[in-house]
C-alpha positions, 0 to 999 in steps of 0.5 A: 429224557428221563424215559430215554434213560430208563429205556437205554438202562433197560436195554443194555440190561437186557443185552448183559443177560444175553451174556449169560445164556452162552451158546454152545455155538459160541463155546466152539467158535471160541475153542476152534478160533473161528472168527467172522469174515466180512465181505464189504462187498456184499455189504451196502456203503449206505446201510438203511435207517431203522426206526429202532437204532442198532445195537453194538456188542462186542467181546474178547475172544483170546487175543482178538476183539470182535464187534458185532452190530445188528439191526434194533428190533423188538426181540431179546437175541440169543447169545448164540445169535450174536456171536455166531460167526455168519453175517445175516443181510435178509430185509430190514435185518443184518448183523455184520461182525468184523474183528478189528477196530478199523474195520468197525469204523468202516461199518459205522462210517456206513451207518447214516448220521443221527443212527442211534447205537446202543452198546451194552457191555460189562466187565467180569474178569476174575469173575468168570473163568477164564476164556468165558465170553461175554460182552465186554468193552474194549480197554479205554483208550480204544473205547474213546477212540470208538466214541469220538469217531462215532460222534465225528460221524453224527452218530448216537453212540450209546454205553452204560458208562456214559450212563454211569458218568450221568448219574450224580 
């Protein structure tokens, strides 16, 4: 169990570190207010099982919260890749971004039960220039709603908050 905790913490740390390497495209998307548009007809009703689980990222962009779900892989994804507007469905890899809690719930409901989902984030408010994109969690009420909904679906959603609560 301790090995799983260490692996989860290391993965989450890597995700947080990628937030420090903001790409020019992410900055451009933020400045122009370009958001992902999800064509639900192209997304399978049942997303494929992934041996490495899925990764969930979220950030605040102006007044909009953006969520991106990607297939877990052995490689570190760049900040620009995660925040890019385009959705990708290629073979075993997918990257789907949505811009509302309801769309996130629709997306999560398409994952197979028992899927591991690793969601990293950090609160840098007051520490970075206003308007800077970084991976963060939504407000506590929305975070609790997402965690509860994931549990109802039978998903295993892991967050940094969960790790901090488990520590003595």
